N, CA, C and O atoms as a GROMACS GRO file, in nm:
protein
  388
    1MET      N    1  12.646  -5.849   9.786
    1MET     CA    2  12.568  -5.928   9.653
    1MET      C    3  12.639  -6.070   9.668
    1MET      O    4  12.756  -6.081   9.703
    2GLU      N    5  12.560  -6.169   9.640
    2GLU     CA    6  12.664  -6.278   9.620
    2GLU      C    7  12.679  -6.331   9.464
    2GLU      O    8  12.777  -6.401   9.437
    3ASP      N    9  12.591  -6.301   9.369
    3ASP     CA   10  12.610  -6.333   9.252
    3ASP      C   11  12.541  -6.228   9.165
    3ASP      O   12  12.441  -6.161   9.193
    4GLU      N   13  12.619  -6.226   9.046
    4GLU     CA   14  12.570  -6.144   8.922
    4GLU      C   15  12.540  -6.185   8.816
    4GLU      O   16  12.618  -6.280   8.802
    5ARG      N   17  12.451  -6.179   8.685
    5ARG     CA   18  12.482  -6.220   8.607
    5ARG      C   19  12.456  -6.083   8.464
    5ARG      O   20  12.383  -5.984   8.451
    6PHE      N   21  12.540  -6.139   8.397
    6PHE     CA   22  12.484  -5.996   8.271
    6PHE      C   23  12.463  -6.053   8.141
    6PHE      O   24  12.534  -6.134   8.081
    7ALA      N   25  12.324  -5.982   8.095
    7ALA     CA   26  12.304  -6.070   7.947
    7ALA      C   27  12.269  -5.920   7.862
    7ALA      O   28  12.224  -5.818   7.914
    8ASP      N   29  12.301  -5.936   7.732
    8ASP     CA   30  12.255  -5.830   7.639
    8ASP      C   31  12.126  -5.809   7.639
    8ASP      O   32  12.074  -5.698   7.627
    9SER      N   33  12.063  -5.920   7.654
    9SER     CA   34  11.888  -5.931   7.628
    9SER      C   35  11.805  -6.084   7.645
    9SER      O   36  11.873  -6.184   7.665
   10ILE      N   37  11.672  -6.093   7.636
   10ILE     CA   38  11.636  -6.181   7.677
   10ILE      C   39  11.607  -6.253   7.518
   10ILE      O   40  11.542  -6.187   7.437
   11GLY      N   41  11.644  -6.352   7.489
   11GLY     CA   42  11.670  -6.402   7.353
   11GLY      C   43  11.520  -6.462   7.305
   11GLY      O   44  11.460  -6.422   7.205
   12GLU      N   45  11.467  -6.577   7.404
   12GLU     CA   46  11.342  -6.627   7.351
   12GLU      C   47  11.268  -6.617   7.509
   12GLU      O   48  11.320  -6.613   7.620
   13ILE      N   49  11.123  -6.616   7.467
   13ILE     CA   50  11.030  -6.638   7.606
   13ILE      C   51  10.952  -6.768   7.578
   13ILE      O   52  10.880  -6.748   7.480
   14GLY      N   53  10.939  -6.877   7.619
   14GLY     CA   54  10.841  -6.958   7.606
   14GLY      C   55  10.745  -7.009   7.761
   14GLY      O   56  10.772  -7.010   7.881
   15LEU      N   57  10.639  -7.040   7.690
   15LEU     CA   58  10.560  -7.113   7.807
   15LEU      C   59  10.518  -7.275   7.815
   15LEU      O   60  10.477  -7.337   7.717
   16THR      N   61  10.533  -7.321   7.921
   16THR     CA   62  10.556  -7.448   7.931
   16THR      C   63  10.441  -7.460   8.058
   16THR      O   64  10.490  -7.450   8.170
   17GLY      N   65  10.326  -7.477   8.052
   17GLY     CA   66  10.216  -7.525   8.170
   17GLY      C   67  10.239  -7.375   8.248
   17GLY      O   68  10.266  -7.266   8.199
   18PRO      N   69  10.222  -7.407   8.365
   18PRO     CA   70  10.237  -7.295   8.450
   18PRO      C   71  10.366  -7.205   8.469
   18PRO      O   72  10.365  -7.115   8.553
   19LEU      N   73  10.478  -7.231   8.389
   19LEU     CA   74  10.606  -7.196   8.394
   19LEU      C   75  10.645  -7.100   8.269
   19LEU      O   76  10.602  -7.114   8.155
   20VAL      N   77  10.733  -7.002   8.313
   20VAL     CA   78  10.763  -6.925   8.169
   20VAL      C   79  10.910  -6.928   8.171
   20VAL      O   80  10.963  -6.883   8.272
   21ARG      N   81  10.976  -6.967   8.087
   21ARG     CA   82  11.138  -7.002   8.049
   21ARG      C   83  11.171  -6.862   7.952
   21ARG      O   84  11.120  -6.825   7.847
   22MET      N   85  11.289  -6.797   8.045
   22MET     CA   86  11.316  -6.671   7.936
   22MET      C   87  11.483  -6.716   7.926
   22MET      O   88  11.548  -6.742   8.028
   23ASP      N   89  11.535  -6.722   7.799
   23ASP     CA   90  11.657  -6.764   7.798
   23ASP      C   91  11.723  -6.605   7.775
   23ASP      O   92  11.662  -6.514   7.718
   24LEU      N   93  11.862  -6.593   7.833
   24LEU     CA   94  11.933  -6.493   7.818
   24LEU      C   95  12.038  -6.525   7.730
   24LEU      O   96  12.090  -6.636   7.720
   25VAL      N   97  12.073  -6.405   7.655
   25VAL     CA   98  12.143  -6.424   7.581
   25VAL      C   99  12.253  -6.277   7.560
   25VAL      O  100  12.216  -6.161   7.578
   26SER      N  101  12.378  -6.315   7.522
   26SER     CA  102  12.460  -6.213   7.517
   26SER      C  103  12.539  -6.210   7.367
   26SER      O  104  12.533  -6.304   7.289
   27LEU      N  105  12.602  -6.107   7.345
   27LEU     CA  106  12.628  -6.084   7.222
   27LEU      C  107  12.804  -6.154   7.210
   27LEU      O  108  12.895  -6.125   7.288
   28SER      N  109  12.816  -6.250   7.091
   28SER     CA  110  12.933  -6.329   7.105
   28SER      C  111  13.055  -6.271   7.057
   28SER      O  112  13.024  -6.189   6.970
   29VAL      N  113  13.174  -6.275   7.073
   29VAL     CA  114  13.307  -6.185   7.024
   29VAL      C  115  13.332  -6.264   6.936
   29VAL      O  116  13.371  -6.197   6.841
   30THR      N  117  13.332  -6.409   6.900
   30THR     CA  118  13.355  -6.495   6.792
   30THR      C  119  13.244  -6.512   6.664
   30THR      O  120  13.254  -6.502   6.541
   31GLU      N  121  13.142  -6.541   6.747
   31GLU     CA  122  13.031  -6.585   6.625
   31GLU      C  123  12.973  -6.459   6.585
   31GLU      O  124  12.942  -6.368   6.662
   32LYS      N  125  12.957  -6.461   6.420
   32LYS     CA  126  12.912  -6.329   6.348
   32LYS      C  127  12.787  -6.415   6.260
   32LYS      O  128  12.775  -6.533   6.225
   33ASP      N  129  12.700  -6.289   6.244
   33ASP     CA  130  12.593  -6.342   6.154
   33ASP      C  131  12.637  -6.294   6.003
   33ASP      O  132  12.754  -6.262   5.980
   34ASP      N  133  12.541  -6.292   5.909
   34ASP     CA  134  12.554  -6.277   5.779
   34ASP      C  135  12.613  -6.128   5.744
   34ASP      O  136  12.678  -6.089   5.647
   35LYS      N  137  12.565  -6.061   5.858
   35LYS     CA  138  12.600  -5.903   5.834
   35LYS      C  139  12.739  -5.894   5.882
   35LYS      O  140  12.809  -5.796   5.858
   36LYS      N  141  12.775  -5.985   5.941
   36LYS     CA  142  12.942  -5.929   6.028
   36LYS      C  143  12.893  -5.896   6.166
   36LYS      O  144  12.972  -5.829   6.231
   37GLN      N  145  12.797  -5.922   6.215
   37GLN     CA  146  12.744  -5.838   6.308
   37GLN      C  147  12.757  -5.954   6.437
   37GLN      O  148  12.761  -6.070   6.396
   38PRO      N  149  12.764  -5.936   6.578
   38PRO     CA  150  12.784  -6.027   6.667
   38PRO      C  151  12.668  -6.087   6.664
   38PRO      O  152  12.574  -6.022   6.619
   39LYS      N  153  12.643  -6.240   6.715
   39LYS     CA  154  12.565  -6.352   6.727
   39LYS      C  155  12.536  -6.337   6.884
   39LYS      O  156  12.617  -6.335   6.975
   40PRO      N  157  12.390  -6.328   6.888
   40PRO     CA  158  12.336  -6.326   7.006
   40PRO      C  159  12.337  -6.519   7.042
   40PRO      O  160  12.298  -6.608   6.966
   41VAL      N  161  12.395  -6.533   7.178
   41VAL     CA  162  12.454  -6.681   7.183
   41VAL      C  163  12.363  -6.725   7.358
   41VAL      O  164  12.375  -6.661   7.462
   42PHE      N  165  12.321  -6.786   7.347
   42PHE     CA  166  12.217  -6.828   7.467
   42PHE      C  167  12.329  -6.850   7.585
   42PHE      O  168  12.427  -6.919   7.558
   43ARG      N  169  12.315  -6.780   7.741
   43ARG     CA  170  12.397  -6.792   7.828
   43ARG      C  171  12.327  -6.846   7.946
   43ARG      O  172  12.397  -6.904   8.029
   44GLN      N  173  12.187  -6.837   7.969
   44GLN     CA  174  12.118  -6.896   8.119
   44GLN      C  175  12.000  -6.863   8.060
   44GLN      O  176  11.973  -6.784   7.970
   45ARG      N  177  11.910  -6.964   8.151
   45ARG     CA  178  11.761  -6.965   8.142
   45ARG      C  179  11.710  -6.936   8.289
   45ARG      O  180  11.745  -7.000   8.388
   46ILE      N  181  11.608  -6.814   8.284
   46ILE     CA  182  11.523  -6.811   8.384
   46ILE      C  183  11.392  -6.895   8.392
   46ILE      O  184  11.340  -6.926   8.285
   47ILE      N  185  11.337  -6.930   8.498
   47ILE     CA  186  11.230  -7.020   8.513
   47ILE      C  187  11.139  -6.971   8.618
   47ILE      O  188  11.171  -6.982   8.736
   48MET      N  189  11.048  -6.927   8.590
   48MET     CA  190  10.949  -6.857   8.701
   48MET      C  191  10.805  -6.893   8.674
   48MET      O  192  10.764  -6.908   8.559
   49PRO      N  193  10.737  -6.905   8.771
   49PRO     CA  194  10.570  -6.932   8.785
   49PRO      C  195  10.520  -6.814   8.720
   49PRO      O  196  10.588  -6.711   8.724
   50LEU      N  197  10.395  -6.817   8.654
   50LEU     CA  198  10.304  -6.729   8.598
   50LEU      C  199  10.294  -6.594   8.657
   50LEU      O  200  10.308  -6.486   8.601
   51GLU      N  201  10.261  -6.627   8.800
   51GLU     CA  202  10.255  -6.516   8.874
   51GLU      C  203  10.375  -6.429   8.896
   51GLU      O  204  10.364  -6.307   8.883
   52GLY      N  205  10.486  -6.485   8.928
   52GLY     CA  206  10.619  -6.416   8.930
   52GLY      C  207  10.652  -6.320   8.828
   52GLY      O  208  10.704  -6.209   8.841
   53PHE      N  209  10.610  -6.390   8.711
   53PHE     CA  210  10.651  -6.320   8.550
   53PHE      C  211  10.548  -6.225   8.545
   53PHE      O  212  10.606  -6.118   8.521
   54VAL      N  213  10.414  -6.202   8.555
   54VAL     CA  214  10.344  -6.123   8.586
   54VAL      C  215  10.389  -5.992   8.652
   54VAL      O  216  10.388  -5.883   8.594
   55ARG      N  217  10.431  -6.015   8.787
   55ARG     CA  218  10.449  -5.923   8.852
   55ARG      C  219  10.589  -5.866   8.819
   55ARG      O  220  10.616  -5.749   8.845
   56SER      N  221  10.662  -5.938   8.772
   56SER     CA  222  10.814  -5.880   8.694
   56SER      C  223  10.770  -5.812   8.594
   56SER      O  224  10.845  -5.719   8.565
   57PHE      N  225  10.672  -5.820   8.527
   57PHE     CA  226  10.634  -5.756   8.385
   57PHE      C  227  10.579  -5.620   8.418
   57PHE      O  228  10.609  -5.528   8.342
   58ALA      N  229  10.494  -5.595   8.536
   58ALA     CA  230  10.463  -5.502   8.591
   58ALA      C  231  10.533  -5.400   8.621
   58ALA      O  232  10.514  -5.279   8.604
   59LEU      N  233  10.642  -5.476   8.683
   59LEU     CA  234  10.786  -5.385   8.736
   59LEU      C  235  10.851  -5.324   8.623
   59LEU      O  236  10.873  -5.202   8.623
   60MET      N  237  10.887  -5.412   8.510
   60MET     CA  238  10.936  -5.363   8.382
   60MET      C  239  10.861  -5.253   8.318
   60MET      O  240  10.915  -5.151   8.275
   61ALA      N  241  10.734  -5.278   8.312
   61ALA     CA  242  10.648  -5.149   8.255
   61ALA      C  243  10.684  -5.002   8.350
   61ALA      O  244  10.718  -4.898   8.294
   62GLN      N  245  10.674  -5.012   8.465
   62GLN     CA  246  10.720  -4.908   8.543
   62GLN      C  247  10.856  -4.855   8.522
   62GLN      O  248  10.877  -4.735   8.505
   63VAL      N  249  10.949  -4.947   8.522
   63VAL     CA  250  11.089  -4.874   8.470
   63VAL      C  251  11.070  -4.817   8.349
   63VAL      O  252  11.114  -4.702   8.340
   64MET      N  253  11.002  -4.874   8.226
   64MET     CA  254  11.001  -4.803   8.111
   64MET      C  255  10.940  -4.668   8.120
   64MET      O  256  10.990  -4.564   8.078
   65GLN      N  257  10.828  -4.685   8.180
   65GLN     CA  258  10.762  -4.525   8.229
   65GLN      C  259  10.860  -4.420   8.291
   65GLN      O  260  10.866  -4.301   8.261
   66GLN      N  261  10.934  -4.484   8.379
   66GLN     CA  262  11.024  -4.366   8.401
   66GLN      C  263  11.138  -4.330   8.342
   66GLN      O  264  11.182  -4.215   8.352
   67LEU      N  265  11.201  -4.433   8.270
   67LEU     CA  266  11.278  -4.415   8.162
   67LEU      C  267  11.230  -4.311   8.028
   67LEU      O  268  11.303  -4.233   7.966
   68GLU      N  269  11.090  -4.338   8.006
   68GLU     CA  270  11.044  -4.239   7.911
   68GLU      C  271  11.017  -4.102   7.949
   68GLU      O  272  11.015  -4.006   7.872
   69LYS      N  273  10.991  -4.098   8.107
   69LYS     CA  274  10.999  -3.955   8.129
   69LYS      C  275  11.113  -3.870   8.143
   69LYS      O  276  11.118  -3.747   8.132
   70GLN      N  277  11.217  -3.964   8.174
   70GLN     CA  278  11.318  -3.903   8.186
   70GLN      C  279  11.380  -3.892   8.065
   70GLN      O  280  11.503  -3.894   8.073
   71GLY      N  281  11.328  -3.880   7.943
   71GLY     CA  282  11.408  -3.864   7.823
   71GLY      C  283  11.482  -4.006   7.788
   71GLY      O  284  11.525  -4.000   7.673
   72VAL      N  285  11.510  -4.130   7.849
   72VAL     CA  286  11.596  -4.189   7.812
   72VAL      C  287  11.573  -4.260   7.695
   72VAL      O  288  11.669  -4.277   7.620
   73ILE      N  289  11.443  -4.314   7.659
   73ILE     CA  290  11.397  -4.376   7.567
   73ILE      C  291  11.264  -4.322   7.488
   73ILE      O  292  11.176  -4.266   7.552
   74LYS      N  293  11.255  -4.340   7.367
   74LYS     CA  294  11.139  -4.275   7.299
   74LYS      C  295  11.051  -4.366   7.259
   74LYS      O  296  11.106  -4.456   7.194
   75ARG      N  297  10.936  -4.380   7.272
   75ARG     CA  298  10.869  -4.488   7.206
   75ARG      C  299  10.794  -4.415   7.097
   75ARG      O  300  10.764  -4.296   7.090
   76GLY      N  301  10.768  -4.529   7.001
   76GLY     CA  302  10.699  -4.472   6.875
   76GLY      C  303  10.722  -4.563   6.769
   76GLY      O  304  10.800  -4.656   6.792
   77GLY      N  305  10.671  -4.555   6.662
   77GLY     CA  306  10.716  -4.662   6.521
   77GLY      C  307  10.561  -4.732   6.494
   77GLY      O  308  10.449  -4.702   6.536
   78ALA      N  309  10.604  -4.824   6.419
   78ALA     CA  310  10.455  -4.910   6.370
   78ALA      C  311  10.439  -5.018   6.462
   78ALA      O  312  10.328  -5.071   6.470
   79GLN      N  313  10.555  -5.068   6.549
   79GLN     CA  314  10.497  -5.183   6.616
   79GLN      C  315  10.528  -5.128   6.772
   79GLN      O  316  10.567  -5.216   6.848
   80ASP      N  317  10.516  -4.989   6.828
   80ASP     CA  318  10.526  -4.925   6.948
   80ASP      C  319  10.676  -4.952   6.990
   80ASP      O  320  10.704  -4.959   7.110
   81GLU      N  321  10.753  -4.965   6.911
   81GLU     CA  322  10.907  -4.988   6.987
   81GLU      C  323  10.950  -4.900   7.074
   81GLU      O  324  10.883  -4.800   7.099
   82ALA      N  325  11.075  -4.925   7.137
   82ALA     CA  326  11.111  -4.821   7.250
   82ALA      C  327  11.249  -4.810   7.194
   82ALA      O  328  11.310  -4.911   7.159
   83LYS      N  329  11.305  -4.678   7.185
   83LYS     CA  330  11.437  -4.703   7.139
   83LYS      C  331  11.521  -4.595   7.225
   83LYS      O  332  11.469  -4.488   7.257
   84VAL      N  333  11.651  -4.627   7.259
   84VAL     CA  334  11.732  -4.538   7.347
   84VAL      C  335  11.786  -4.424   7.261
   84VAL      O  336  11.852  -4.423   7.157
   85VAL      N  337  11.728  -4.313   7.351
   85VAL     CA  338  11.803  -4.202   7.276
   85VAL      C  339  11.934  -4.166   7.326
   85VAL      O  340  11.961  -4.135   7.442
   86PRO      N  341  12.021  -4.174   7.216
   86PRO     CA  342  12.160  -4.119   7.207
   86PRO      C  343  12.181  -4.007   7.297
   86PRO      O  344  12.118  -3.902   7.282
   87GLU      N  345  12.268  -4.024   7.392
   87GLU     CA  346  12.314  -3.878   7.475
   87GLU      C  347  12.396  -3.793   7.393
   87GLU      O  348  12.486  -3.838   7.322
   88ALA      N  349  12.366  -3.669   7.401
   88ALA     CA  350  12.443  -3.581   7.319
   88ALA      C  351  12.587  -3.522   7.402
   88ALA      O  352  12.607  -3.425   7.475
   89GLY      N  353  12.659  -3.615   7.358
   89GLY     CA  354  12.797  -3.572   7.428
   89GLY      C  355  12.820  -3.636   7.550
   89GLY      O  356  12.752  -3.733   7.583
   90PRO      N  357  12.931  -3.582   7.635
   90PRO     CA  358  12.960  -3.655   7.750
   90PRO      C  359  12.857  -3.559   7.865
   90PRO      O  360  12.810  -3.450   7.832
   91PRO      N  361  12.833  -3.624   8.009
   91PRO     CA  362  12.749  -3.582   8.071
   91PRO      C  363  12.775  -3.429   8.124
   91PRO      O  364  12.894  -3.414   8.154
   92LYS      N  365  12.694  -3.309   8.144
   92LYS     CA  366  12.726  -3.216   8.192
   92LYS      C  367  12.771  -3.208   8.334
   92LYS      O  368  12.746  -3.290   8.423
   93SER      N  369  12.849  -3.086   8.346
   93SER     CA  370  12.885  -3.105   8.482
   93SER      C  371  12.916  -2.936   8.495
   93SER      O  372  12.977  -2.874   8.408
   94ALA      N  373  12.861  -2.874   8.622
   94ALA     CA  374  12.929  -2.717   8.666
   94ALA      C  375  13.060  -2.742   8.700
   94ALA      O  376  13.122  -2.636   8.716
   95ASN      N  377  13.131  -2.849   8.717
   95ASN     CA  378  13.278  -2.833   8.764
   95ASN      C  379  13.386  -2.846   8.621
   95ASN      O  380  13.509  -2.841   8.632
   96PHE      N  381  13.317  -2.862   8.494
   96PHE     CA  382  13.402  -2.853   8.362
   96PHE      C  383  13.317  -2.786   8.270
   96PHE      O  384  13.202  -2.821   8.247
   97LYS      N  385  13.383  -2.680   8.212
   97LYS     CA  386  13.330  -2.598   8.111
   97LYS      C  387  13.396  -2.585   8.020
   97LYS      O  388  13.359  -2.514   7.926
   0.00000   0.00000   0.00000
């Protein structure tokens, strides 16, 4: 692998003609919001054609279904939000009792 980027999330998605622009954000170590929580700050932008965005969205939907089947996330709520299900302690291993 030549290059790798980390982002905590996508901050904004915009449509400009036939292109989709997605802003990647990371939580700041130094900048805080009114609740003293780390602020998301812009890191990088991904720009892709609509066709690429649609294919990417379909792939993400497949991953979401897999995570839901595995119990990693749980969908529900008023806006059909997906929430990460917290693990109950460290991973279980037959080697440790």
